[in-house]
Backbone as XML, in Angstrom:
<?xml version="1.0"?>
<chain id="A" units="angstrom">
  <residue number="1" name="UNK">
    <atom name="N" x="-1.489" y="-15.779" z="1.951"/>
    <atom name="CA" x="-1.062" y="-14.601" z="1.230"/>
    <atom name="C" x="-2.195" y="-13.576" z="1.171"/>
  </residue>
  <residue number="2" name="UNK">
    <atom name="N" x="-3.367" y="-14.030" z="0.793"/>
    <atom name="CA" x="-4.494" y="-13.125" z="0.618"/>
    <atom name="C" x="-4.873" y="-12.464" z="1.946"/>
  </residue>
  <residue number="3" name="UNK">
    <atom name="N" x="-4.838" y="-13.232" z="3.022"/>
    <atom name="CA" x="-5.190" y="-12.689" z="4.333"/>
    <atom name="C" x="-4.207" y="-11.588" z="4.741"/>
  </residue>
  <residue number="4" name="UNK">
    <atom name="N" x="-2.924" y="-11.842" z="4.587"/>
    <atom name="CA" x="-1.919" y="-10.846" z="4.955"/>
    <atom name="C" x="-2.077" y="-9.596" z="4.101"/>
  </residue>
  <residue number="5" name="UNK">
    <atom name="N" x="-2.270" y="-9.779" z="2.813"/>
    <atom name="CA" x="-2.444" y="-8.627" z="1.923"/>
    <atom name="C" x="-3.672" y="-7.813" z="2.324"/>
  </residue>
  <residue number="6" name="UNK">
    <atom name="N" x="-4.784" y="-8.473" z="2.570"/>
    <atom name="CA" x="-6.014" y="-7.764" z="2.931"/>
    <atom name="C" x="-5.846" y="-6.984" z="4.232"/>
  </residue>
  <residue number="7" name="UNK">
    <atom name="N" x="-5.176" y="-7.577" z="5.203"/>
    <atom name="CA" x="-4.922" y="-6.881" z="6.467"/>
    <atom name="C" x="-4.037" y="-5.653" z="6.242"/>
  </residue>
  <residue number="8" name="UNK">
    <atom name="N" x="-2.990" y="-5.809" z="5.460"/>
    <atom name="CA" x="-2.080" y="-4.710" z="5.152"/>
    <atom name="C" x="-2.811" y="-3.597" z="4.421"/>
  </residue>
  <residue number="9" name="UNK">
    <atom name="N" x="-3.611" y="-3.973" z="3.458"/>
    <atom name="CA" x="-4.375" y="-3.006" z="2.662"/>
    <atom name="C" x="-5.364" y="-2.242" z="3.539"/>
  </residue>
  <residue number="10" name="UNK">
    <atom name="N" x="-6.049" y="-2.932" z="4.410"/>
    <atom name="CA" x="-7.020" y="-2.292" z="5.300"/>
    <atom name="C" x="-6.329" y="-1.324" z="6.267"/>
  </residue>
  <residue number="11" name="UNK">
    <atom name="N" x="-5.207" y="-1.740" z="6.837"/>
    <atom name="CA" x="-4.455" y="-0.861" z="7.736"/>
    <atom name="C" x="-4.004" y="0.403" z="7.003"/>
  </residue>
  <residue number="12" name="UNK">
    <atom name="N" x="-3.546" y="0.233" z="5.775"/>
    <atom name="CA" x="-3.090" y="1.368" z="4.989"/>
    <atom name="C" x="-4.238" y="2.327" z="4.694"/>
  </residue>
  <residue number="13" name="UNK">
    <atom name="N" x="-5.368" y="1.799" z="4.256"/>
    <atom name="CA" x="-6.529" y="2.648" z="3.967"/>
    <atom name="C" x="-6.966" y="3.421" z="5.205"/>
  </residue>
  <residue number="14" name="UNK">
    <atom name="N" x="-7.004" y="2.746" z="6.347"/>
    <atom name="CA" x="-7.407" y="3.387" z="7.598"/>
    <atom name="C" x="-6.429" y="4.501" z="7.973"/>
  </residue>
  <residue number="15" name="UNK">
    <atom name="N" x="-5.145" y="4.233" z="7.882"/>
    <atom name="CA" x="-4.131" y="5.233" z="8.218"/>
    <atom name="C" x="-4.200" y="6.431" z="7.278"/>
  </residue>
  <residue number="16" name="UNK">
    <atom name="N" x="-4.431" y="6.185" z="5.997"/>
    <atom name="CA" x="-4.540" y="7.281" z="5.032"/>
    <atom name="C" x="-5.748" y="8.148" z="5.353"/>
  </residue>
  <residue number="17" name="UNK">
    <atom name="N" x="-6.853" y="7.535" z="5.706"/>
    <atom name="CA" x="-8.052" y="8.300" z="6.065"/>
    <atom name="C" x="-7.812" y="9.132" z="7.319"/>
  </residue>
  <residue number="18" name="UNK">
    <atom name="N" x="-7.110" y="8.572" z="8.284"/>
    <atom name="CA" x="-6.806" y="9.318" z="9.508"/>
    <atom name="C" x="-5.913" y="10.517" z="9.217"/>
  </residue>
  <residue number="19" name="UNK">
    <atom name="N" x="-4.922" y="10.327" z="8.382"/>
    <atom name="CA" x="-4.032" y="11.439" z="8.017"/>
    <atom name="C" x="-4.823" y="12.508" z="7.266"/>
  </residue>
  <residue number="20" name="UNK">
    <atom name="N" x="-5.704" y="12.075" z="6.392"/>
    <atom name="CA" x="-6.515" y="13.016" z="5.622"/>
    <atom name="C" x="-7.430" y="13.847" z="6.497"/>
  </residue>
  <residue number="21" name="UNK">
    <atom name="N" x="-7.943" y="13.258" z="7.552"/>
    <atom name="CA" x="-8.852" y="13.990" z="8.437"/>
    <atom name="C" x="-8.107" y="14.950" z="9.360"/>
  </residue>
  <residue number="22" name="UNK">
    <atom name="N" x="-6.810" y="14.736" z="9.538"/>
    <atom name="CA" x="-6.002" y="15.600" z="10.397"/>
    <atom name="C" x="-5.125" y="16.549" z="9.585"/>
  </residue>
  <residue number="23" name="UNK">
    <atom name="N" x="-5.450" y="16.749" z="8.333"/>
    <atom name="CA" x="-4.585" y="17.488" z="7.414"/>
    <atom name="C" x="-4.547" y="18.979" z="7.718"/>
  </residue>
  <residue number="24" name="UNK">
    <atom name="N" x="-3.488" y="19.398" z="8.405"/>
    <atom name="CA" x="-3.246" y="20.824" z="8.617"/>
    <atom name="C" x="-2.369" y="21.360" z="7.489"/>
  </residue>
  <residue number="25" name="UNK">
    <atom name="N" x="-1.427" y="20.555" z="7.092"/>
    <atom name="CA" x="-0.488" y="20.938" z="6.034"/>
    <atom name="C" x="-0.511" y="19.846" z="4.963"/>
  </residue>
  <residue number="26" name="UNK">
    <atom name="N" x="-1.055" y="20.154" z="3.788"/>
    <atom name="CA" x="-1.178" y="19.126" z="2.743"/>
    <atom name="C" x="0.149" y="18.470" z="2.350"/>
  </residue>
  <residue number="27" name="UNK">
    <atom name="N" x="1.212" y="19.238" z="2.304"/>
    <atom name="CA" x="2.498" y="18.674" z="1.906"/>
    <atom name="C" x="2.976" y="17.644" z="2.923"/>
  </residue>
  <residue number="28" name="UNK">
    <atom name="N" x="2.857" y="17.969" z="4.204"/>
    <atom name="CA" x="3.272" y="17.018" z="5.243"/>
    <atom name="C" x="2.379" y="15.786" z="5.248"/>
  </residue>
  <residue number="29" name="UNK">
    <atom name="N" x="1.104" y="15.976" z="4.959"/>
    <atom name="CA" x="0.176" y="14.841" z="4.887"/>
    <atom name="C" x="0.566" y="13.903" z="3.759"/>
  </residue>
  <residue number="30" name="UNK">
    <atom name="N" x="0.880" y="14.473" z="2.615"/>
    <atom name="CA" x="1.277" y="13.660" z="1.461"/>
    <atom name="C" x="2.562" y="12.908" z="1.766"/>
  </residue>
  <residue number="31" name="UNK">
    <atom name="N" x="3.516" y="13.571" z="2.397"/>
    <atom name="CA" x="4.768" y="12.903" z="2.752"/>
    <atom name="C" x="4.521" y="11.755" z="3.730"/>
  </residue>
  <residue number="32" name="UNK">
    <atom name="N" x="3.623" y="11.959" z="4.676"/>
    <atom name="CA" x="3.304" y="10.902" z="5.637"/>
    <atom name="C" x="2.638" y="9.715" z="4.944"/>
  </residue>
  <residue number="33" name="UNK">
    <atom name="N" x="1.746" y="10.001" z="4.011"/>
    <atom name="CA" x="1.073" y="8.936" z="3.262"/>
    <atom name="C" x="2.084" y="8.158" z="2.424"/>
  </residue>
  <residue number="34" name="UNK">
    <atom name="N" x="2.995" y="8.851" z="1.794"/>
    <atom name="CA" x="4.026" y="8.178" z="0.989"/>
    <atom name="C" x="4.849" y="7.246" z="1.875"/>
  </residue>
  <residue number="35" name="UNK">
    <atom name="N" x="5.218" y="7.696" z="3.063"/>
    <atom name="CA" x="5.982" y="6.851" z="3.979"/>
    <atom name="C" x="5.186" y="5.609" z="4.398"/>
  </residue>
  <residue number="36" name="UNK">
    <atom name="N" x="3.886" y="5.786" z="4.639"/>
    <atom name="CA" x="3.031" y="4.637" z="4.982"/>
    <atom name="C" x="2.961" y="3.631" z="3.832"/>
  </residue>
  <residue number="37" name="UNK">
    <atom name="N" x="2.830" y="4.140" z="2.628"/>
    <atom name="CA" x="2.748" y="3.264" z="1.456"/>
    <atom name="C" x="4.050" y="2.496" z="1.277"/>
  </residue>
  <residue number="38" name="UNK">
    <atom name="N" x="5.164" y="3.183" z="1.404"/>
    <atom name="CA" x="6.462" y="2.526" z="1.248"/>
    <atom name="C" x="6.645" y="1.457" z="2.324"/>
  </residue>
  <residue number="39" name="UNK">
    <atom name="N" x="6.232" y="1.762" z="3.554"/>
    <atom name="CA" x="6.322" y="0.775" z="4.643"/>
    <atom name="C" x="5.452" y="-0.443" z="4.346"/>
  </residue>
  <residue number="40" name="UNK">
    <atom name="N" x="4.243" y="-0.210" z="3.852"/>
    <atom name="CA" x="3.336" y="-1.316" z="3.514"/>
    <atom name="C" x="3.924" y="-2.180" z="2.411"/>
  </residue>
  <residue number="41" name="UNK">
    <atom name="N" x="4.494" y="-1.539" z="1.400"/>
    <atom name="CA" x="5.119" y="-2.297" z="0.310"/>
    <atom name="C" x="6.312" y="-3.101" z="0.819"/>
  </residue>
  <residue number="42" name="UNK">
    <atom name="N" x="7.077" y="-2.529" z="1.713"/>
    <atom name="CA" x="8.229" y="-3.230" z="2.283"/>
    <atom name="C" x="7.783" y="-4.447" z="3.096"/>
  </residue>
  <residue number="43" name="UNK">
    <atom name="N" x="6.736" y="-4.265" z="3.908"/>
    <atom name="CA" x="6.200" y="-5.383" z="4.688"/>
    <atom name="C" x="5.692" y="-6.493" z="3.780"/>
  </residue>
  <residue number="44" name="UNK">
    <atom name="N" x="5.022" y="-6.099" z="2.725"/>
    <atom name="CA" x="4.487" y="-7.071" z="1.767"/>
    <atom name="C" x="5.619" y="-7.818" z="1.063"/>
  </residue>
  <residue number="45" name="UNK">
    <atom name="N" x="6.648" y="-7.092" z="0.692"/>
    <atom name="CA" x="7.806" y="-7.708" z="0.043"/>
    <atom name="C" x="8.456" y="-8.734" z="0.971"/>
  </residue>
  <residue number="46" name="UNK">
    <atom name="N" x="8.659" y="-8.341" z="2.231"/>
    <atom name="CA" x="9.266" y="-9.258" z="3.198"/>
    <atom name="C" x="8.418" y="-10.517" z="3.377"/>
  </residue>
  <residue number="47" name="UNK">
    <atom name="N" x="7.104" y="-10.334" z="3.455"/>
    <atom name="CA" x="6.206" y="-11.475" z="3.612"/>
    <atom name="C" x="6.296" y="-12.414" z="2.409"/>
  </residue>
  <residue number="48" name="UNK">
    <atom name="N" x="6.296" y="-11.847" z="1.220"/>
    <atom name="CA" x="6.372" y="-12.664" z="0.003"/>
    <atom name="C" x="7.694" y="-13.412" z="-0.065"/>
  </residue>
  <residue number="49" name="UNK">
    <atom name="N" x="8.785" y="-12.742" z="0.301"/>
    <atom name="CA" x="10.085" y="-13.408" z="0.265"/>
    <atom name="C" x="10.170" y="-14.560" z="1.265"/>
  </residue>
  <residue number="50" name="UNK">
    <atom name="N" x="9.485" y="-14.421" z="2.406"/>
    <atom name="CA" x="9.503" y="-15.482" z="3.419"/>
    <atom name="C" x="8.557" y="-16.629" z="3.058"/>
  </residue>
  <residue number="51" name="UNK">
    <atom name="N" x="7.356" y="-16.302" z="2.625"/>
    <atom name="CA" x="6.319" y="-17.313" z="2.404"/>
    <atom name="C" x="6.248" y="-17.809" z="0.974"/>
  </residue>
  <residue number="52" name="UNK">
    <atom name="N" x="6.558" y="-16.948" z="0.027"/>
    <atom name="CA" x="6.472" y="-17.242" z="-1.402"/>
    <atom name="C" x="5.028" y="-17.593" z="-1.789"/>
  </residue>
  <residue number="53" name="UNK">
    <atom name="N" x="4.788" y="-17.695" z="-3.055"/>
    <atom name="CA" x="3.468" y="-18.039" z="-3.564"/>
    <atom name="C" x="3.321" y="-19.556" z="-3.619"/>
  </residue>
  <residue number="54" name="UNK">
    <atom name="N" x="2.098" y="-20.024" z="-3.455"/>
    <atom name="CA" x="1.842" y="-21.468" z="-3.494"/>
    <atom name="C" x="2.064" y="-22.032" z="-4.884"/>
  </residue>
  <residue number="55" name="UNK">
    <atom name="N" x="1.674" y="-21.246" z="-5.864"/>
    <atom name="CA" x="1.822" y="-21.689" z="-7.256"/>
    <atom name="C" x="1.805" y="-20.465" z="-8.172"/>
  </residue>
  <residue number="56" name="UNK">
    <atom name="N" x="1.988" y="-20.707" z="-9.443"/>
    <atom name="CA" x="2.028" y="-19.629" z="-10.425"/>
    <atom name="C" x="0.703" y="-18.895" z="-10.514"/>
  </residue>
  <residue number="57" name="UNK">
    <atom name="N" x="-0.390" y="-19.607" z="-10.385"/>
    <atom name="CA" x="-1.708" y="-18.982" z="-10.479"/>
    <atom name="C" x="-1.917" y="-17.971" z="-9.355"/>
  </residue>
  <residue number="58" name="UNK">
    <atom name="N" x="-1.469" y="-18.319" z="-8.135"/>
    <atom name="CA" x="-1.599" y="-17.394" z="-7.014"/>
    <atom name="C" x="-0.760" y="-16.137" z="-7.246"/>
  </residue>
  <residue number="59" name="UNK">
    <atom name="N" x="0.416" y="-16.315" z="-7.791"/>
    <atom name="CA" x="1.293" y="-15.177" z="-8.074"/>
    <atom name="C" x="0.679" y="-14.257" z="-9.130"/>
  </residue>
  <residue number="60" name="UNK">
    <atom name="N" x="0.165" y="-14.839" z="-10.190"/>
    <atom name="CA" x="-0.476" y="-14.056" z="-11.251"/>
    <atom name="C" x="-1.684" y="-13.317" z="-10.702"/>
  </residue>
  <residue number="61" name="UNK">
    <atom name="N" x="-2.510" y="-13.989" z="-9.926"/>
    <atom name="CA" x="-3.697" y="-13.365" z="-9.343"/>
    <atom name="C" x="-3.304" y="-12.186" z="-8.448"/>
  </residue>
  <residue number="62" name="UNK">
    <atom name="N" x="-2.266" y="-12.385" z="-7.657"/>
    <atom name="CA" x="-1.818" y="-11.339" z="-6.751"/>
    <atom name="C" x="-1.411" y="-10.082" z="-7.516"/>
  </residue>
  <residue number="63" name="UNK">
    <atom name="N" x="-0.533" y="-10.226" z="-8.482"/>
    <atom name="CA" x="-0.034" y="-9.045" z="-9.189"/>
    <atom name="C" x="-1.048" y="-8.471" z="-10.179"/>
  </residue>
  <residue number="64" name="UNK">
    <atom name="N" x="-1.959" y="-9.285" z="-10.641"/>
    <atom name="CA" x="-2.942" y="-8.799" z="-11.607"/>
    <atom name="C" x="-4.129" y="-8.128" z="-10.931"/>
  </residue>
  <residue number="65" name="UNK">
    <atom name="N" x="-4.581" y="-8.665" z="-9.801"/>
    <atom name="CA" x="-5.816" y="-8.174" z="-9.198"/>
    <atom name="C" x="-5.656" y="-7.567" z="-7.805"/>
  </residue>
  <residue number="66" name="UNK">
    <atom name="N" x="-4.760" y="-8.092" z="-7.003"/>
    <atom name="CA" x="-4.699" y="-7.663" z="-5.616"/>
    <atom name="C" x="-3.703" y="-6.547" z="-5.341"/>
  </residue>
  <residue number="67" name="UNK">
    <atom name="N" x="-2.707" y="-6.418" z="-6.091"/>
    <atom name="CA" x="-1.606" y="-5.509" z="-5.780"/>
    <atom name="C" x="-2.031" y="-4.057" z="-6.001"/>
  </residue>
  <residue number="68" name="UNK">
    <atom name="N" x="-2.948" y="-3.601" z="-5.145"/>
    <atom name="CA" x="-3.526" y="-2.270" z="-5.295"/>
    <atom name="C" x="-2.800" y="-1.201" z="-4.482"/>
  </residue>
  <residue number="69" name="UNK">
    <atom name="N" x="-1.880" y="-1.594" z="-3.631"/>
    <atom name="CA" x="-1.172" y="-0.617" z="-2.808"/>
    <atom name="C" x="-0.398" y="0.353" z="-3.688"/>
  </residue>
  <residue number="70" name="UNK">
    <atom name="N" x="0.104" y="-0.124" z="-4.787"/>
    <atom name="CA" x="0.871" y="0.732" z="-5.687"/>
    <atom name="C" x="-0.002" y="1.855" z="-6.248"/>
  </residue>
  <residue number="71" name="UNK">
    <atom name="N" x="-1.296" y="1.608" z="-6.428"/>
    <atom name="CA" x="-2.170" y="2.656" z="-6.968"/>
    <atom name="C" x="-2.210" y="3.852" z="-6.030"/>
  </residue>
  <residue number="72" name="UNK">
    <atom name="N" x="-2.114" y="3.619" z="-4.727"/>
    <atom name="CA" x="-2.077" y="4.729" z="-3.780"/>
    <atom name="C" x="-0.829" y="5.578" z="-4.002"/>
  </residue>
  <residue number="73" name="UNK">
    <atom name="N" x="0.291" y="4.911" z="-4.181"/>
    <atom name="CA" x="1.541" y="5.622" z="-4.379"/>
    <atom name="C" x="1.489" y="6.455" z="-5.656"/>
  </residue>
  <residue number="74" name="UNK">
    <atom name="N" x="1.000" y="5.871" z="-6.721"/>
    <atom name="CA" x="0.897" y="6.594" z="-7.983"/>
    <atom name="C" x="-0.054" y="7.777" z="-7.844"/>
  </residue>
  <residue number="75" name="UNK">
    <atom name="N" x="-1.185" y="7.573" z="-7.182"/>
    <atom name="CA" x="-2.165" y="8.645" z="-6.999"/>
    <atom name="C" x="-1.577" y="9.780" z="-6.166"/>
  </residue>
  <residue number="76" name="UNK">
    <atom name="N" x="-0.931" y="9.434" z="-5.052"/>
    <atom name="CA" x="-0.376" y="10.462" z="-4.168"/>
    <atom name="C" x="0.763" y="11.220" z="-4.859"/>
  </residue>
  <residue number="77" name="UNK">
    <atom name="N" x="1.625" y="10.500" z="-5.539"/>
    <atom name="CA" x="2.722" y="11.171" z="-6.235"/>
    <atom name="C" x="2.185" y="12.061" z="-7.349"/>
  </residue>
  <residue number="78" name="UNK">
    <atom name="N" x="1.164" y="11.602" z="-8.044"/>
    <atom name="CA" x="0.535" y="12.424" z="-9.080"/>
    <atom name="C" x="-0.085" y="13.665" z="-8.492"/>
  </residue>
  <residue number="79" name="UNK">
    <atom name="N" x="-0.700" y="13.527" z="-7.337"/>
    <atom name="CA" x="-1.328" y="14.657" z="-6.649"/>
    <atom name="C" x="-0.266" y="15.656" z="-6.201"/>
  </residue>
  <residue number="80" name="UNK">
    <atom name="N" x="0.861" y="15.153" z="-5.708"/>
    <atom name="CA" x="1.934" y="16.016" z="-5.212"/>
    <atom name="C" x="2.540" y="16.813" z="-6.361"/>
  </residue>
  <residue number="81" name="UNK">
    <atom name="N" x="2.661" y="16.201" z="-7.509"/>
    <atom name="CA" x="3.257" y="16.873" z="-8.668"/>
    <atom name="C" x="2.342" y="17.998" z="-9.155"/>
  </residue>
  <residue number="82" name="UNK">
    <atom name="N" x="1.043" y="17.736" z="-9.121"/>
    <atom name="CA" x="0.089" y="18.763" z="-9.563"/>
    <atom name="C" x="0.100" y="19.902" z="-8.595"/>
  </residue>
</chain>
């Protein structure tokens, strides 16, 4: 679980940085980032549904400490609203 999450998180961070460096139109950049985040969350959801957590402790650790992809979505949506 941790390996898949870390890979997904790293890919997302890299893609967001690439979009940020190519930003000609901020609105289109934000929309592209939102789509990447939603795709990452969907991939993560599918992985969790297939593999499930080993135990309750792993599940708690994941949602308490690792589930940082959502922070990107909240940050980007907050930025778009401003």
